[in-house]
N, C-alpha and C positions, 0 to 999 in steps of 0.2 A: 287062613292059608295065605289071602291076599295080603292082608295085613303084617304078614311075619316077611312077604318077599319085600314089599313096596316101602314097608313106613319105617320099618326095624332097622336098627342102626346102632349094633352093640347092644348097650341095655337103652339105649332112647329111644324114643317116637318123632318121626319126625312130619313135617307137613308136606304132602308131595301133589302132583297134578289128578283131581279123580278122575280126567280122562285117559289118560296115559301112563299114570305112576309115577312119571318124574319127579325127583325129588327137585324140591324150590332151591333150600338153601340150607347148610348146616348148623342150624340155630334150632335150641330145646327151646320152645314157648311155654312159660307157665302156665297155660291152660292145656296143656296138656298133662296135669300132675295125678289127674284123674284116673288113668291109666292102670298105675298098681290096682287099684282099687276093683277095676273091671275085669283085671286078671282073674283077682281072687275068685269073685263072682263066679267066672268059666270055671275055675278049675288050674288055671294057668298059674301055679302058686311058688313054681322057681323062676319064675323068669318075672312075677312080682317082684318078689325080694329084691332080683338086679337090679329091677327101676327104681323100687323105693330108695336103696340104699344109692344109686345114683343120684335121684334129686334129694336126698338127705345130705350128699356130698356139697351139692350147692347151698345148703340151708348152713353147712356149716361153715364155709367159708363165706358166704353174704350176707350171713347171720338173718336169711329171709330166700323164700326161692323168687328169684330177678325175672323180669319180665320177660327178656332172651338170654340166650347163654351160648356164643357161638362155638361151636364143637372144635371147629378146625383149630381156633385161634385160642382156646381156654379161657376166652375174656367176653366181661360182657359185651352183649349185639351193642354194635354202635346207634345211638340215640335211643337208647334202653337206660342207661345208665341209671336215671331219676326213679325207675321205676320199683 
């Protein structure tokens, strides 16, 4: 429940402060690509499909999963263009 309340933003999962749940920034990190697999393991297949589709859309757009993708601007996260 905590994950869904604090970390989930649409089909994306963001970094948050572990003490108060505040979102740090609206950036999808490639390190969060494990979420769909974890969701399937716990039986949350519907959300896993949405998350995987969103990650795959980045793959199609950039030819791979970028290190950081700014969800507010729809562009690569500044400083992460080369990753």
